[in-house]
C-alpha positions in Angstrom: 104.3 41.9 18.1 104.9 45.3 19.5 105.0 46.0 23.2 102.3 48.6 22.8 99.9 49.8 20.1 98.9 53.5 20.3 95.6 53.9 18.4 93.3 56.7 17.6 90.7 58.2 15.1 92.5 60.9 13.3 91.9 63.8 10.9 94.6 66.5 11.8 97.2 65.5 9.4 99.2 68.6 10.1 99.8 67.3 13.7 100.9 63.8 12.8 104.6 64.2 12.3 105.0 66.1 15.6 102.8 63.5 17.3 105.0 60.6 15.9 108.2 62.3 16.9 107.1 62.9 20.4 105.9 59.2 20.6 109.4 58.1 19.7 110.8 60.2 22.5 108.2 58.9 25.0 108.6 55.2 24.2 112.3 54.5 23.8 112.7 51.3 25.8 109.7 49.5 24.3 108.6 48.7 20.8 105.5 50.5 19.6 103.2 50.9 16.6 100.9 53.8 15.8 97.5 52.8 14.4 95.3 55.6 13.0 92.0 55.4 11.2 91.3 58.4 9.1 89.7 59.4 5.7 93.0 61.1 4.8 96.3 59.8 3.5 99.5 59.6 5.5 101.6 62.6 4.7 104.5 61.9 2.3 107.1 62.7 4.9 105.7 59.9 7.1 105.3 57.1 4.7 108.8 55.7 5.3 108.0 54.9 9.0 107.4 51.1 9.2 105.5 51.1 12.5 102.6 53.2 11.4 99.3 51.7 10.2 96.7 54.0 8.6 93.2 52.6 7.8 90.9 54.7 5.6 87.4 55.3 6.9 84.9 58.2 7.0 83.0 57.0 10.0 82.3 58.6 13.3 85.2 58.8 15.8 83.9 55.9 17.9 83.6 53.6 14.8 87.2 54.7 13.8 88.6 54.1 17.3 87.1 50.6 17.3 88.5 49.8 13.8 91.9 51.1 14.9 91.9 48.8 18.0 91.0 45.8 15.9 94.1 46.4 13.8 96.4 46.7 16.8 99.0 43.9 17.2 100.7 45.1 20.4 100.4 43.3 23.7 99.0 46.5 25.2 96.7 49.0 23.6 96.7 52.7 24.4 93.8 55.0 23.2 94.9 58.5 22.5 94.0 61.5 20.2 95.8 63.2 17.3 96.3 66.6 19.0 98.5 65.0 21.7 102.2 65.6 22.3 103.7 62.6 24.2 105.9 63.7 27.0 109.5 62.3 27.2 109.9 58.8 28.6 106.3 58.9 29.9 105.0 55.8 28.0 108.1 53.8 29.1 107.3 54.7 32.7 103.6 53.7 32.3 104.5 50.4 30.8 106.9 49.7 33.6 104.2 50.6 36.1 101.7 48.3 34.3 104.1 45.4 34.4 104.7 45.9 38.1 101.1 46.3 39.4 98.5 45.3 36.8 96.7 42.1 36.1 94.9 41.3 32.9 91.8 43.2 33.8 93.6 46.3 35.1 94.1 49.7 33.3 96.7 52.4 33.5 94.9 55.8 33.3 97.3 57.7 31.0 96.9 61.1 32.7 97.0 64.1 30.3 97.1 67.8 30.4 94.8 69.9 28.2 94.7 73.6 27.3 94.5 76.0 24.5 97.8 75.9 22.5 99.0 73.2 24.9 98.9 75.5 28.0 97.2 72.9 30.2 98.5 72.0 33.7 98.2 68.7 35.4 94.7 67.7 36.4 93.9 67.4 40.1 93.9 63.7 41.1 90.2 63.9 42.0 89.5 64.6 38.3 89.9 60.9 37.5 87.0 59.9 39.8 83.7 59.7 38.0 81.7 61.5 40.7 84.1 64.5 40.4 82.0 65.3 37.3 78.3 66.2 38.0 77.0 64.7 34.7 78.5 61.3 35.8 76.6 61.2 39.1 74.0 58.7 37.7 72.4 55.7 39.4 74.4 53.2 37.3 77.8 54.8 38.0 79.0 53.7 41.4 80.7 56.4 43.7 84.0 54.6 43.7 84.3 54.2 39.9 87.1 56.0 38.1 87.4 57.3 34.6 90.2 57.2 32.0 89.9 59.0 28.7 93.3 57.9 27.5 93.8 54.3 28.8 96.4 51.5 28.4 95.2 47.9 28.9 95.7 44.4 27.7 94.9 44.1 24.0 93.1 40.7 24.3 91.0 41.8 27.3 89.9 44.9 25.3 88.7 42.6 22.6 87.1 40.1 24.9 85.0 43.0 26.4 83.9 44.1 23.0 85.8 47.4 23.1 83.7 50.6 22.7 80.0 50.8 22.3 79.7 52.6 19.0 76.1 53.7 19.4 77.9 56.9 20.6 79.2 58.9 17.8 82.1 60.4 19.7 84.5 58.3 21.8 83.9 60.1 25.1 80.8 58.3 26.4 81.9 55.0 24.9 85.2 55.1 26.7 83.5 55.9 30.0 81.2 53.0 29.4 84.2 50.7 28.8 85.9 51.8 32.0 82.8 51.2 34.0 82.3 47.8 32.5 85.9 46.9 33.3 85.4 47.9 36.9 82.2 46.0 37.1 84.2 43.0 35.9 86.7 43.4 38.8 89.3 45.4 37.0 91.1 48.4 38.6 92.2 51.7 37.2 95.6 53.0 38.3 96.7 56.5 37.6 99.9 56.9 35.7 102.8 58.1 37.8 103.4 61.1 35.5 101.4 63.0 32.9 101.8 61.1 29.6 100.6 63.7 27.1 99.8 67.4 26.8 96.9 68.1 24.4 95.5 71.1 22.6 92.0 72.2 23.4 89.3 73.7 21.1 86.6 75.3 23.2 83.0 74.6 22.3 82.7 74.8 18.5 85.9 76.5 17.7 88.2 75.3 14.9 87.1 71.7 14.1 85.3 70.8 17.3 81.8 71.7 16.2 80.7 68.2 15.0 82.1 66.6 18.2 80.3 69.1 20.5 77.0 68.6 18.6 77.4 64.8 18.6 78.0 64.7 22.4 75.2 67.2 23.3 72.5 66.2 20.9 73.1 62.5 20.4 75.5 60.7 22.8 74.7 62.3 26.2 70.9 61.5 26.1 71.6 57.9 25.2 74.3 57.5 27.8 72.2 59.2 30.5 69.2 56.9 29.7 71.4 53.8 30.0 73.2 54.8 33.1 70.1 55.9 34.9 69.6 52.2 35.4 71.0 50.6 38.6 73.8 48.1 38.1 73.8 48.6 34.3 77.5 48.1 33.9 77.3 44.7 35.7 74.6 43.6 33.3 76.5 44.4 30.1 80.2 43.8 30.8 80.6 42.1 27.4 79.3 43.6 24.1 79.6 42.7 20.4 83.1 43.6 19.2 81.7 44.1 15.7 79.1 46.7 16.9 81.0 49.3 14.8 79.5 47.7 11.7 76.1 49.1 12.7 77.4 52.7 12.3 77.1 54.7 9.0 80.1 54.5 6.8 80.2 58.3 6.5 79.9 60.5 9.5 77.9 63.3 7.9 78.2 65.7 10.8 81.9 66.1 9.7 82.2 64.9 6.2 79.9 66.7 3.7 79.7 65.8 0.1 80.5 68.6 -2.3 79.3 67.9 -5.8 79.0 64.2 -4.8 82.6 64.1 -3.5 83.8 63.6 0.0 86.7 65.7 1.3 90.1 64.2 0.7 92.2 66.4 3.0 91.9 68.3 6.3 92.2 71.5 4.2 89.1 70.5 2.3 87.1 70.4 5.6 87.5 74.2 5.6 88.9 74.7 9.1 92.2 76.1 8.1 
């Protein structure tokens, strides 16, 4: 068993070697595995790494994130994204912080920076409070609730809760939902002492972000807003079905279009490069 499993849905194969190298530099004192779910193969120059798992799937990001989490064997799990660069020694510091202050139900919010071509600066600390964001000021989201888009928590507790609600196509609303359910269950979210990653940022529908933007705006947000317009909704649904990902289509057709009956087999075939 690894100390930590870093998991993510992934399509940007051109980023993966850089991501893995930065992960090695961020987690030197603890054992780790990288678990990715993607429709695309691991690049040849990465196949010799023994602590990488790649599971093939063409589903939506939420389905893929849930599948990835189910394949994690680490004591802790850490949800991240495949345009991230892990900062030196940051995961080690976060694990040490977790071991010092967290109980089984608690979470380390793995703070990140985000900006075009990795130009992002540290977020203000208020950013990690739900009501900092106007769309999250809903009746079912309590004023003291915090958010964590990239989070580290106990692997078994994640599974006990049922992980992400995969009725949302993208992971964003599902991970908010998970964090609110954790807090409704008595868990606490602690901000990491340092930024853990710096991430690229594709604005609106630039590069490969179009399907994500459409999924969030047209599908996920209306469902989420309807659910969290109900008072105390997180308290009423702390635990969900861990296998809910099986209700999702096997192919996320917003992203993966069949050409002559064939699904794309590489990032290049998606036509973004």
